[in-house]
Gaussian input, Z-matrix of N, CA and C with variables (Angstrom, degrees):
# hf/3-21g

backbone

0 1
 N
 C     1     B1
 C     2     B2     1     A1
 N     3     B3     2     A2     1     D1
 C     4     B4     3     A3     2     D2
 C     5     B5     4     A4     3     D3
 N     6     B6     5     A5     4     D4
 C     7     B7     6     A6     5     D5
 C     8     B8     7     A7     6     D6
 N     9     B9     8     A8     7     D7
 C    10    B10     9     A9     8     D8
 C    11    B11    10    A10     9     D9
 N    12    B12    11    A11    10    D10
 C    13    B13    12    A12    11    D11
 C    14    B14    13    A13    12    D12
 N    15    B15    14    A14    13    D13
 C    16    B16    15    A15    14    D14
 C    17    B17    16    A16    15    D15
 N    18    B18    17    A17    16    D16
 C    19    B19    18    A18    17    D17
 C    20    B20    19    A19    18    D18
 N    21    B21    20    A20    19    D19
 C    22    B22    21    A21    20    D20
 C    23    B23    22    A22    21    D21
 N    24    B24    23    A23    22    D22
 C    25    B25    24    A24    23    D23
 C    26    B26    25    A25    24    D24
 N    27    B27    26    A26    25    D25
 C    28    B28    27    A27    26    D26
 C    29    B29    28    A28    27    D27
 N    30    B30    29    A29    28    D28
 C    31    B31    30    A30    29    D29
 C    32    B32    31    A31    30    D30
 N    33    B33    32    A32    31    D31
 C    34    B34    33    A33    32    D32
 C    35    B35    34    A34    33    D33
 N    36    B36    35    A35    34    D34
 C    37    B37    36    A36    35    D35
 C    38    B38    37    A37    36    D36
 N    39    B39    38    A38    37    D37
 C    40    B40    39    A39    38    D38
 C    41    B41    40    A40    39    D39
 N    42    B42    41    A41    40    D40
 C    43    B43    42    A42    41    D41
 C    44    B44    43    A43    42    D42
 N    45    B45    44    A44    43    D43
 C    46    B46    45    A45    44    D44
 C    47    B47    46    A46    45    D45
 N    48    B48    47    A47    46    D46
 C    49    B49    48    A48    47    D47
 C    50    B50    49    A49    48    D48
 N    51    B51    50    A50    49    D49
 C    52    B52    51    A51    50    D50
 C    53    B53    52    A52    51    D51
 N    54    B54    53    A53    52    D52
 C    55    B55    54    A54    53    D53
 C    56    B56    55    A55    54    D54
 N    57    B57    56    A56    55    D55
 C    58    B58    57    A57    56    D56
 C    59    B59    58    A58    57    D57
 N    60    B60    59    A59    58    D58
 C    61    B61    60    A60    59    D59
 C    62    B62    61    A61    60    D60
 N    63    B63    62    A62    61    D61
 C    64    B64    63    A63    62    D62
 C    65    B65    64    A64    63    D63
 N    66    B66    65    A65    64    D64
 C    67    B67    66    A66    65    D65
 C    68    B68    67    A67    66    D66
 N    69    B69    68    A68    67    D67
 C    70    B70    69    A69    68    D68
 C    71    B71    70    A70    69    D69
 N    72    B72    71    A71    70    D70
 C    73    B73    72    A72    71    D71
 C    74    B74    73    A73    72    D72
 N    75    B75    74    A74    73    D73
 C    76    B76    75    A75    74    D74
 C    77    B77    76    A76    75    D75
 N    78    B78    77    A77    76    D76
 C    79    B79    78    A78    77    D77
 C    80    B80    79    A79    78    D78
 N    81    B81    80    A80    79    D79
 C    82    B82    81    A81    80    D80
 C    83    B83    82    A82    81    D81
 N    84    B84    83    A83    82    D82
 C    85    B85    84    A84    83    D83
 C    86    B86    85    A85    84    D84
 N    87    B87    86    A86    85    D85
 C    88    B88    87    A87    86    D86
 C    89    B89    88    A88    87    D87
 N    90    B90    89    A89    88    D88
 C    91    B91    90    A90    89    D89
 C    92    B92    91    A91    90    D90
 N    93    B93    92    A92    91    D91
 C    94    B94    93    A93    92    D92
 C    95    B95    94    A94    93    D93
 N    96    B96    95    A95    94    D94
 C    97    B97    96    A96    95    D95
 C    98    B98    97    A97    96    D96
 N    99    B99    98    A98    97    D97
 C   100   B100    99    A99    98    D98
 C   101   B101   100   A100    99    D99
 N   102   B102   101   A101   100   D100
 C   103   B103   102   A102   101   D101
 C   104   B104   103   A103   102   D102
 N   105   B105   104   A104   103   D103
 C   106   B106   105   A105   104   D104
 C   107   B107   106   A106   105   D105
 N   108   B108   107   A107   106   D106
 C   109   B109   108   A108   107   D107
 C   110   B110   109   A109   108   D108
 N   111   B111   110   A110   109   D109
 C   112   B112   111   A111   110   D110
 C   113   B113   112   A112   111   D111
 N   114   B114   113   A113   112   D112
 C   115   B115   114   A114   113   D113
 C   116   B116   115   A115   114   D114
 N   117   B117   116   A116   115   D115
 C   118   B118   117   A117   116   D116
 C   119   B119   118   A118   117   D117
 N   120   B120   119   A119   118   D118
 C   121   B121   120   A120   119   D119
 C   122   B122   121   A121   120   D120
 N   123   B123   122   A122   121   D121
 C   124   B124   123   A123   122   D122
 C   125   B125   124   A124   123   D123
 N   126   B126   125   A125   124   D124
 C   127   B127   126   A126   125   D125
 C   128   B128   127   A127   126   D126
 N   129   B129   128   A128   127   D127
 C   130   B130   129   A129   128   D128
 C   131   B131   130   A130   129   D129
 N   132   B132   131   A131   130   D130
 C   133   B133   132   A132   131   D131
 C   134   B134   133   A133   132   D132
 N   135   B135   134   A134   133   D133
 C   136   B136   135   A135   134   D134
 C   137   B137   136   A136   135   D135
 N   138   B138   137   A137   136   D136
 C   139   B139   138   A138   137   D137
 C   140   B140   139   A139   138   D138
 N   141   B141   140   A140   139   D139
 C   142   B142   141   A141   140   D140
 C   143   B143   142   A142   141   D141
 N   144   B144   143   A143   142   D142
 C   145   B145   144   A144   143   D143
 C   146   B146   145   A145   144   D144
 N   147   B147   146   A146   145   D145
 C   148   B148   147   A147   146   D146
 C   149   B149   148   A148   147   D147
 N   150   B150   149   A149   148   D148
 C   151   B151   150   A150   149   D149
 C   152   B152   151   A151   150   D150
 N   153   B153   152   A152   151   D151
 C   154   B154   153   A153   152   D152
 C   155   B155   154   A154   153   D153
 N   156   B156   155   A155   154   D154
 C   157   B157   156   A156   155   D155
 C   158   B158   157   A157   156   D156
 N   159   B159   158   A158   157   D157
 C   160   B160   159   A159   158   D158
 C   161   B161   160   A160   159   D159
 N   162   B162   161   A161   160   D160
 C   163   B163   162   A162   161   D161
 C   164   B164   163   A163   162   D162
 N   165   B165   164   A164   163   D163
 C   166   B166   165   A165   164   D164
 C   167   B167   166   A166   165   D165
 N   168   B168   167   A167   166   D166
 C   169   B169   168   A168   167   D167
 C   170   B170   169   A169   168   D168
 N   171   B171   170   A170   169   D169
 C   172   B172   171   A171   170   D170
 C   173   B173   172   A172   171   D171
 N   174   B174   173   A173   172   D172
 C   175   B175   174   A174   173   D173
 C   176   B176   175   A175   174   D174
 N   177   B177   176   A176   175   D175
 C   178   B178   177   A177   176   D176
 C   179   B179   178   A178   177   D177
 N   180   B180   179   A179   178   D178
 C   181   B181   180   A180   179   D179
 C   182   B182   181   A181   180   D180
 N   183   B183   182   A182   181   D181
 C   184   B184   183   A183   182   D182
 C   185   B185   184   A184   183   D183
 N   186   B186   185   A185   184   D184
 C   187   B187   186   A186   185   D185
 C   188   B188   187   A187   186   D186
 N   189   B189   188   A188   187   D187
 C   190   B190   189   A189   188   D188
 C   191   B191   190   A190   189   D189
 N   192   B192   191   A191   190   D190
 C   193   B193   192   A192   191   D191
 C   194   B194   193   A193   192   D192
 N   195   B195   194   A194   193   D193
 C   196   B196   195   A195   194   D194
 C   197   B197   196   A196   195   D195
 N   198   B198   197   A197   196   D196
 C   199   B199   198   A198   197   D197
 C   200   B200   199   A199   198   D198
 N   201   B201   200   A200   199   D199
 C   202   B202   201   A201   200   D200
 C   203   B203   202   A202   201   D201
 N   204   B204   203   A203   202   D202
 C   205   B205   204   A204   203   D203
 C   206   B206   205   A205   204   D204
 N   207   B207   206   A206   205   D205
 C   208   B208   207   A207   206   D206
 C   209   B209   208   A208   207   D207
 N   210   B210   209   A209   208   D208
 C   211   B211   210   A210   209   D209
 C   212   B212   211   A211   210   D210
 N   213   B213   212   A212   211   D211
 C   214   B214   213   A213   212   D212
 C   215   B215   214   A214   213   D213
 N   216   B216   215   A215   214   D214
 C   217   B217   216   A216   215   D215
 C   218   B218   217   A217   216   D216
 N   219   B219   218   A218   217   D217
 C   220   B220   219   A219   218   D218
 C   221   B221   220   A220   219   D219
 N   222   B222   221   A221   220   D220
 C   223   B223   222   A222   221   D221
 C   224   B224   223   A223   222   D222
 N   225   B225   224   A224   223   D223
 C   226   B226   225   A225   224   D224
 C   227   B227   226   A226   225   D225
 N   228   B228   227   A227   226   D226
 C   229   B229   228   A228   227   D227
 C   230   B230   229   A229   228   D228
 N   231   B231   230   A230   229   D229
 C   232   B232   231   A231   230   D230
 C   233   B233   232   A232   231   D231
 N   234   B234   233   A233   232   D232
 C   235   B235   234   A234   233   D233
 C   236   B236   235   A235   234   D234
 N   237   B237   236   A236   235   D235
 C   238   B238   237   A237   236   D236
 C   239   B239   238   A238   237   D237
 N   240   B240   239   A239   238   D238
 C   241   B241   240   A240   239   D239
 C   242   B242   241   A241   240   D240
 N   243   B243   242   A242   241   D241
 C   244   B244   243   A243   242   D242
 C   245   B245   244   A244   243   D243
 N   246   B246   245   A245   244   D244
 C   247   B247   246   A246   245   D245
 C   248   B248   247   A247   246   D246
 N   249   B249   248   A248   247   D247
 C   250   B250   249   A249   248   D248
 C   251   B251   250   A250   249   D249
 N   252   B252   251   A251   250   D250
 C   253   B253   252   A252   251   D251
 C   254   B254   253   A253   252   D252
 N   255   B255   254   A254   253   D253
 C   256   B256   255   A255   254   D254
 C   257   B257   256   A256   255   D255

   B1=1.4410
   B2=1.5327
   B3=1.3238
   B4=1.4603
   B5=1.5218
   B6=1.3391
   B7=1.4603
   B8=1.5236
   B9=1.3280
   B10=1.4620
   B11=1.5153
   B12=1.3171
   B13=1.4562
   B14=1.5094
   B15=1.3226
   B16=1.4605
   B17=1.5262
   B18=1.3222
   B19=1.4553
   B20=1.5268
   B21=1.3254
   B22=1.4613
   B23=1.5260
   B24=1.3197
   B25=1.4579
   B26=1.5190
   B27=1.3264
   B28=1.4661
   B29=1.5240
   B30=1.3190
   B31=1.4588
   B32=1.5312
   B33=1.3313
   B34=1.4632
   B35=1.5218
   B36=1.3387
   B37=1.4650
   B38=1.5234
   B39=1.3153
   B40=1.4658
   B41=1.5306
   B42=1.3249
   B43=1.4665
   B44=1.5254
   B45=1.3278
   B46=1.4651
   B47=1.5237
   B48=1.3107
   B49=1.4692
   B50=1.5248
   B51=1.3237
   B52=1.4650
   B53=1.5301
   B54=1.3221
   B55=1.4664
   B56=1.5266
   B57=1.3423
   B58=1.4621
   B59=1.5188
   B60=1.3240
   B61=1.4629
   B62=1.5227
   B63=1.3211
   B64=1.4667
   B65=1.5273
   B66=1.3238
   B67=1.4620
   B68=1.5235
   B69=1.3190
   B70=1.4637
   B71=1.5208
   B72=1.3212
   B73=1.4587
   B74=1.5218
   B75=1.3033
   B76=1.4646
   B77=1.5166
   B78=1.3278
   B79=1.4646
   B80=1.5248
   B81=1.3301
   B82=1.4609
   B83=1.5274
   B84=1.3143
   B85=1.4628
   B86=1.5246
   B87=1.3233
   B88=1.4572
   B89=1.5228
   B90=1.3171
   B91=1.4641
   B92=1.5225
   B93=1.3117
   B94=1.4659
   B95=1.5215
   B96=1.3217
   B97=1.4674
   B98=1.5232
   B99=1.3315
   B100=1.4686
   B101=1.5229
   B102=1.3294
   B103=1.4605
   B104=1.5091
   B105=1.3265
   B106=1.4636
   B107=1.5193
   B108=1.3233
   B109=1.4511
   B110=1.5179
   B111=1.3109
   B112=1.4653
   B113=1.5270
   B114=1.3209
   B115=1.4610
   B116=1.5224
   B117=1.3313
   B118=1.4542
   B119=1.5190
   B120=1.3053
   B121=1.4512
   B122=1.5340
   B123=1.3258
   B124=1.4557
   B125=1.5142
   B126=1.3301
   B127=1.4688
   B128=1.5223
   B129=1.3205
   B130=1.4497
   B131=1.5258
   B132=1.3285
   B133=1.4622
   B134=1.5274
   B135=1.3125
   B136=1.4628
   B137=1.5261
   B138=1.3561
   B139=1.4598
   B140=1.5311
   B141=1.3215
   B142=1.4522
   B143=1.5233
   B144=1.3294
   B145=1.4597
   B146=1.5225
   B147=1.3251
   B148=1.4630
   B149=1.5337
   B150=1.3308
   B151=1.4617
   B152=1.5281
   B153=1.3232
   B154=1.4587
   B155=1.5225
   B156=1.3259
   B157=1.4617
   B158=1.5281
   B159=1.3133
   B160=1.4657
   B161=1.5270
   B162=1.3236
   B163=1.4615
   B164=1.5244
   B165=1.3505
   B166=1.4608
   B167=1.5297
   B168=1.3288
   B169=1.4693
   B170=1.5206
   B171=1.3176
   B172=1.4663
   B173=1.5248
   B174=1.3447
   B175=1.4652
   B176=1.5233
   B177=1.3284
   B178=1.4613
   B179=1.5271
   B180=1.3121
   B181=1.4622
   B182=1.5312
   B183=1.3209
   B184=1.4683
   B185=1.5255
   B186=1.3255
   B187=1.4670
   B188=1.5197
   B189=1.3215
   B190=1.4595
   B191=1.5213
   B192=1.3177
   B193=1.4566
   B194=1.5305
   B195=1.3112
   B196=1.4596
   B197=1.5217
   B198=1.3150
   B199=1.4591
   B200=1.5261
   B201=1.3206
   B202=1.4657
   B203=1.5257
   B204=1.3133
   B205=1.4590
   B206=1.5332
   B207=1.3306
   B208=1.4677
   B209=1.5319
   B210=1.3259
   B211=1.4657
   B212=1.5215
   B213=1.3170
   B214=1.4669
   B215=1.5174
   B216=1.3265
   B217=1.4585
   B218=1.5205
   B219=1.3153
   B220=1.4722
   B221=1.5175
   B222=1.3334
   B223=1.4642
   B224=1.5239
   B225=1.3210
   B226=1.4636
   B227=1.5229
   B228=1.3287
   B229=1.4711
   B230=1.5248
   B231=1.3258
   B232=1.4603
   B233=1.5224
   B234=1.3270
   B235=1.4633
   B236=1.5291
   B237=1.3309
   B238=1.4753
   B239=1.5225
   B240=1.3420
   B241=1.4707
   B242=1.5275
   B243=1.3309
   B244=1.4669
   B245=1.5288
   B246=1.3320
   B247=1.4572
   B248=1.5299
   B249=1.3291
   B250=1.4755
   B251=1.5214
   B252=1.3433
   B253=1.4549
   B254=1.5256
   B255=1.3254
   B256=1.4397
   B257=1.4215
   A1=111.54
   A2=117.31
   A3=120.28
   A4=110.52
   A5=117.19
   A6=120.92
   A7=110.88
   A8=117.20
   A9=120.72
   A10=109.97
   A11=118.20
   A12=121.37
   A13=112.13
   A14=117.05
   A15=119.04
   A16=110.82
   A17=117.64
   A18=120.21
   A19=110.83
   A20=117.20
   A21=120.20
   A22=110.96
   A23=116.85
   A24=120.65
   A25=111.41
   A26=116.68
   A27=120.35
   A28=110.93
   A29=117.44
   A30=121.29
   A31=110.43
   A32=116.83
   A33=121.45
   A34=110.73
   A35=117.61
   A36=121.31
   A37=111.12
   A38=117.67
   A39=120.96
   A40=110.78
   A41=117.08
   A42=120.73
   A43=110.23
   A44=116.67
   A45=120.34
   A46=111.04
   A47=117.56
   A48=120.66
   A49=111.73
   A50=117.31
   A51=119.89
   A52=111.90
   A53=116.71
   A54=119.85
   A55=109.98
   A56=117.27
   A57=120.31
   A58=111.03
   A59=116.77
   A60=120.52
   A61=110.96
   A62=117.57
   A63=120.65
   A64=110.29
   A65=116.80
   A66=120.60
   A67=112.77
   A68=118.51
   A69=119.81
   A70=112.90
   A71=118.44
   A72=119.68
   A73=110.18
   A74=116.31
   A75=121.64
   A76=109.17
   A77=116.59
   A78=119.97
   A79=112.78
   A80=118.41
   A81=119.78
   A82=112.06
   A83=117.54
   A84=120.40
   A85=113.13
   A86=117.63
   A87=119.35
   A88=113.20
   A89=116.93
   A90=120.11
   A91=112.46
   A92=117.94
   A93=120.13
   A94=111.06
   A95=117.25
   A96=120.87
   A97=112.76
   A98=117.10
   A99=120.18
   A100=111.89
   A101=116.80
   A102=120.55
   A103=115.01
   A104=117.38
   A105=120.30
   A106=111.90
   A107=117.03
   A108=120.86
   A109=110.59
   A110=115.45
   A111=121.00
   A112=109.69
   A113=116.85
   A114=122.85
   A115=107.76
   A116=116.21
   A117=120.26
   A118=109.17
   A119=116.21
   A120=121.44
   A121=110.09
   A122=116.59
   A123=119.85
   A124=111.32
   A125=116.42
   A126=120.92
   A127=109.40
   A128=117.21
   A129=119.60
   A130=112.90
   A131=118.80
   A132=120.23
   A133=112.37
   A134=117.79
   A135=122.17
   A136=108.37
   A137=118.55
   A138=120.80
   A139=113.88
   A140=118.60
   A141=120.41
   A142=112.80
   A143=117.77
   A144=120.38
   A145=113.08
   A146=118.26
   A147=121.20
   A148=108.61
   A149=116.02
   A150=121.04
   A151=110.47
   A152=114.94
   A153=121.32
   A154=110.19
   A155=116.51
   A156=120.96
   A157=110.55
   A158=117.11
   A159=121.03
   A160=111.43
   A161=116.28
   A162=119.64
   A163=111.14
   A164=117.02
   A165=120.88
   A166=109.96
   A167=116.93
   A168=120.88
   A169=110.34
   A170=117.51
   A171=121.15
   A172=111.85
   A173=117.46
   A174=121.01
   A175=110.66
   A176=117.19
   A177=120.84
   A178=110.15
   A179=116.66
   A180=120.74
   A181=111.18
   A182=117.05
   A183=120.49
   A184=111.09
   A185=116.87
   A186=119.99
   A187=109.63
   A188=116.74
   A189=120.41
   A190=111.42
   A191=117.59
   A192=120.88
   A193=112.34
   A194=116.91
   A195=120.82
   A196=114.34
   A197=117.43
   A198=119.40
   A199=113.64
   A200=117.91
   A201=119.68
   A202=111.74
   A203=118.43
   A204=120.95
   A205=113.19
   A206=119.83
   A207=117.61
   A208=112.54
   A209=117.65
   A210=120.12
   A211=111.79
   A212=116.97
   A213=119.49
   A214=109.68
   A215=116.95
   A216=120.59
   A217=112.94
   A218=116.92
   A219=120.67
   A220=110.55
   A221=117.03
   A222=120.06
   A223=111.70
   A224=117.42
   A225=120.51
   A226=110.03
   A227=116.82
   A228=119.87
   A229=111.85
   A230=117.40
   A231=120.55
   A232=110.43
   A233=117.83
   A234=120.93
   A235=110.52
   A236=117.00
   A237=120.08
   A238=110.54
   A239=116.71
   A240=120.46
   A241=110.75
   A242=116.69
   A243=120.26
   A244=111.86
   A245=116.75
   A246=119.17
   A247=111.97
   A248=116.08
   A249=119.41
   A250=111.58
   A251=116.74
   A252=120.86
   A253=113.77
   A254=116.88
   A255=127.79
   A256=119.62
   D1=-33.43
   D2=178.81
   D3=-66.84
   D4=-28.90
   D5=179.88
   D6=-65.25
   D7=-38.71
   D8=179.84
   D9=-66.90
   D10=-43.13
   D11=178.81
   D12=-63.94
   D13=-40.96
   D14=-179.87
   D15=-70.48
   D16=-30.83
   D17=177.94
   D18=-67.05
   D19=-43.06
   D20=177.22
   D21=-66.32
   D22=-36.69
   D23=176.92
   D24=-63.86
   D25=-43.41
   D26=178.21
   D27=-66.76
   D28=-37.87
   D29=177.09
   D30=-64.95
   D31=-40.41
   D32=176.62
   D33=-61.28
   D34=-45.55
   D35=178.80
   D36=-63.11
   D37=-40.62
   D38=-179.58
   D39=-65.01
   D40=-44.35
   D41=178.72
   D42=-65.35
   D43=-40.90
   D44=178.33
   D45=-62.49
   D46=-41.65
   D47=178.09
   D48=-64.94
   D49=-40.24
   D50=178.63
   D51=-66.10
   D52=-41.28
   D53=178.45
   D54=-66.16
   D55=-39.76
   D56=175.90
   D57=-61.74
   D58=-40.09
   D59=-179.82
   D60=-63.58
   D61=-40.70
   D62=178.42
   D63=-69.37
   D64=-36.59
   D65=-175.95
   D66=-68.94
   D67=-26.78
   D68=-176.28
   D69=-95.96
   D70=2.00
   D71=178.36
   D72=-65.44
   D73=131.11
   D74=-179.53
   D75=-90.78
   D76=128.18
   D77=-172.06
   D78=-66.90
   D79=-46.07
   D80=-177.36
   D81=-76.36
   D82=-37.73
   D83=-174.53
   D84=-78.70
   D85=-36.91
   D86=-174.28
   D87=-117.97
   D88=-54.10
   D89=-172.08
   D90=-63.65
   D91=-39.36
   D92=179.66
   D93=-67.56
   D94=-34.11
   D95=-179.09
   D96=-69.86
   D97=-31.17
   D98=179.50
   D99=-96.40
   D100=7.99
   D101=175.64
   D102=83.23
   D103=21.64
   D104=179.47
   D105=-117.44
   D106=28.81
   D107=177.45
   D108=-72.81
   D109=166.06
   D110=-178.11
   D111=-70.08
   D112=117.38
   D113=-179.50
   D114=-129.90
   D115=135.72
   D116=176.97
   D117=-81.55
   D118=127.52
   D119=178.34
   D120=-80.57
   D121=147.70
   D122=-179.96
   D123=-68.93
   D124=-39.85
   D125=-179.00
   D126=-112.20
   D127=60.99
   D128=-174.43
   D129=-73.34
   D130=-13.88
   D131=-179.66
   D132=-95.61
   D133=-4.99
   D134=177.50
   D135=-104.94
   D136=103.06
   D137=-174.94
   D138=-63.63
   D139=-21.85
   D140=-179.01
   D141=-76.76
   D142=-22.00
   D143=-176.89
   D144=-97.03
   D145=-1.27
   D146=-178.98
   D147=-80.56
   D148=130.60
   D149=-177.26
   D150=-80.06
   D151=167.77
   D152=178.41
   D153=-63.38
   D154=-37.99
   D155=179.10
   D156=-61.17
   D157=-43.39
   D158=178.67
   D159=-64.67
   D160=-37.03
   D161=177.98
   D162=-66.04
   D163=-39.88
   D164=178.41
   D165=-65.48
   D166=-43.27
   D167=178.24
   D168=-61.14
   D169=-43.04
   D170=178.52
   D171=-65.76
   D172=-38.14
   D173=177.97
   D174=-64.87
   D175=-44.90
   D176=178.92
   D177=-62.47
   D178=-43.48
   D179=179.40
   D180=-63.67
   D181=-40.47
   D182=179.79
   D183=-66.71
   D184=-41.43
   D185=178.85
   D186=-63.27
   D187=-43.74
   D188=-178.84
   D189=-66.19
   D190=-33.40
   D191=-176.94
   D192=-85.85
   D193=-51.82
   D194=-170.87
   D195=-82.33
   D196=-30.27
   D197=-174.30
   D198=-101.02
   D199=8.22
   D200=-177.52
   D201=-60.59
   D202=-55.01
   D203=-176.54
   D204=-76.10
   D205=-39.19
   D206=174.28
   D207=-61.60
   D208=-34.60
   D209=178.28
   D210=-65.14
   D211=-36.04
   D212=177.17
   D213=-61.09
   D214=-46.85
   D215=179.61
   D216=-64.67
   D217=-43.63
   D218=179.50
   D219=-64.23
   D220=-42.20
   D221=178.62
   D222=-63.78
   D223=-39.31
   D224=177.80
   D225=-63.74
   D226=-43.22
   D227=178.78
   D228=-63.85
   D229=-40.81
   D230=179.11
   D231=-66.07
   D232=-40.13
   D233=178.71
   D234=-64.41
   D235=-44.11
   D236=177.89
   D237=-62.99
   D238=-42.82
   D239=178.04
   D240=-59.67
   D241=-44.48
   D242=-179.54
   D243=-67.21
   D244=-35.39
   D245=177.99
   D246=-68.03
   D247=-37.24
   D248=-177.90
   D249=-79.61
   D250=-49.12
   D251=-173.11
   D252=-101.81
   D253=-10.21
   D254=177.53
   D255=21.97

């Protein structure tokens, strides 16, 4: 039973690290250089015509915008948990 709990804990840490990695990407320094900068699509209201690249750009932008403050709180809680229960 402890194996299942530790697996979910490790999965939680991995997802948290990936979300943190996306949240700290700098748009001008990194994303624009690899072609993932913020670009307005011509047909942004037609979901069938939006490319995969546009969806990835929108996902990165949403993570950076919507999860900024919740990530700070979650990271603080994880750090406190690790300090106490280490």
